[in-house]
C-alpha positions in Angstrom: 23.1 8.4 0.6 21.2 11.6 0.6 18.6 12.0 -2.1 18.3 15.6 -3.2 15.5 17.0 -5.4 17.9 17.6 -8.2 19.2 13.9 -8.0 15.6 12.6 -8.2 14.6 14.8 -11.1 17.8 14.0 -13.0 17.4 10.3 -12.5 13.6 10.3 -13.4 14.3 12.4 -16.5 17.0 10.0 -17.7 14.8 7.0 -17.1 11.9 8.4 -19.1 14.2 9.4 -21.9 15.6 5.9 -22.2 12.3 4.0 -21.6 13.2 2.7 -18.2 10.7 4.6 -16.0 9.6 2.0 -13.5 10.1 1.2 -9.8 9.7 -1.8 -7.6 6.8 -1.9 -5.1 7.5 -3.8 -1.9 4.1 -4.9 -0.5 5.5 -5.1 3.0 6.4 -1.4 2.8 3.5 -0.1 0.8 0.3 1.6 1.8 -3.0 2.2 0.1 -4.3 5.7 0.3 -7.9 6.4 -0.6 -8.7 10.1 -0.9 -12.4 10.8 -1.5 -12.6 14.2 -3.3 -16.1 13.7 -4.8 -17.8 16.0 -2.3 -15.4 18.8 -3.2 -16.4 18.6 -6.8 -20.2 18.5 -6.3 -20.5 21.0 -3.5 -21.8 24.4 -4.6 -19.3 27.2 -4.6 -19.0 29.1 -1.3 -20.1 26.2 0.9 -17.4 25.7 3.5 -15.6 22.4 3.5 -14.6 20.3 6.5 -12.8 17.2 7.4 -15.0 14.9 9.6 -13.2 12.3 11.8 -12.8 8.9 10.1 -15.4 6.3 10.9 -12.7 3.8 11.8 -10.1 1.7 10.3 -10.9 -0.4 7.3 -11.3 -4.1 8.1 -8.6 -6.3 6.8 -6.0 -3.6 6.1 -3.8 -4.6 9.0 -3.8 -1.3 10.7 
C-alpha cells in the first residue's frame, strides 16, 4: 500500500474527530531523538550557529 499525504491527513482528521487519535509504538522499531535547541534560544542575535560533531554515542542505547 502506498501512503499518500492526502490519505494520512484524511485518516488523522477522522481519528481526531471520533476520539481515536492514537498509534502503537513498537519498541524494537523506535528511536529516541534528543535535539538540544537551548543554545539557539540563548545565543545573542547575529552570532553564527554551527553544528559541532557529536561527542560519541550514548551508552546503553544499543547503537
